[in-house]
N, C-alpha and C positions, 0 to 999 in steps of 0.2 A: 420101682419098688419090687422086691422079690417076694415070693410066698412066705419065706421065713420072716421078713420084715413086717409083712401083713399080720402074721400070727403074733409077733412080739407086740405090735401096736394094739391089736385086739385084746390080748390077754392083759397087757399093762393097764388097760382101761376097764378091765373086769367084764368084758362082753363075751357072750357066747357066740358061736358061729351063727346061730339063728338071729340073735339080736343085731349083730352087725349086718347080716343079710337084709333084715327089715329096714335098717337105715339106708342101705344102698340099693334096695329094690331087687335083691337076689334071694334065693333060697339058701338054707344052711348047707346043703350038699354042694352048691356052687362055691360058697366061701371055702369049704374044705378042699375042693379041687384047686382053687386058686392058691391056697396055702401049700398044697403038695406040689403045685406047679404041674398038674396033670396035663397030659398031651392035649393040645388044643385049647387050654384054658390058662389065661395069664391075668395078672393084675394090670389093667389098662391104665394109661396115663390119666384118663378122665376119672377113673375109680381112685387112683392114688391121690389126685388133687382133692377130690371130694373127701376122702378119708382124712387127709391132713388138715382140711378146713374144719371138719367135724370133731376130730380127735387130736388135740395138740400133743406133740411128742412128750413122753415122759422118759426120764432116765431109767434105764434098765441095765444092771451090771453086765449080765450076759444071758444068752438064751437058756443056758442050763438052770438058771435061777427060776425059770418059769415052770419047771416040772414039779 
């Protein structure tokens, strides 16, 4: 899962970075860094699996629709 995919999933479920961080045990800043794919921070396989189990995928036309 890429940072962009993480953002799309989070936004499509109406979650803030803080709310998602609380679900996953991270702070909002860490979620932001994962979304930006900051150096040394990535969405781990464990995190991606947990996200997919907590937040079923919703259809989103395109990333631009989220702005």
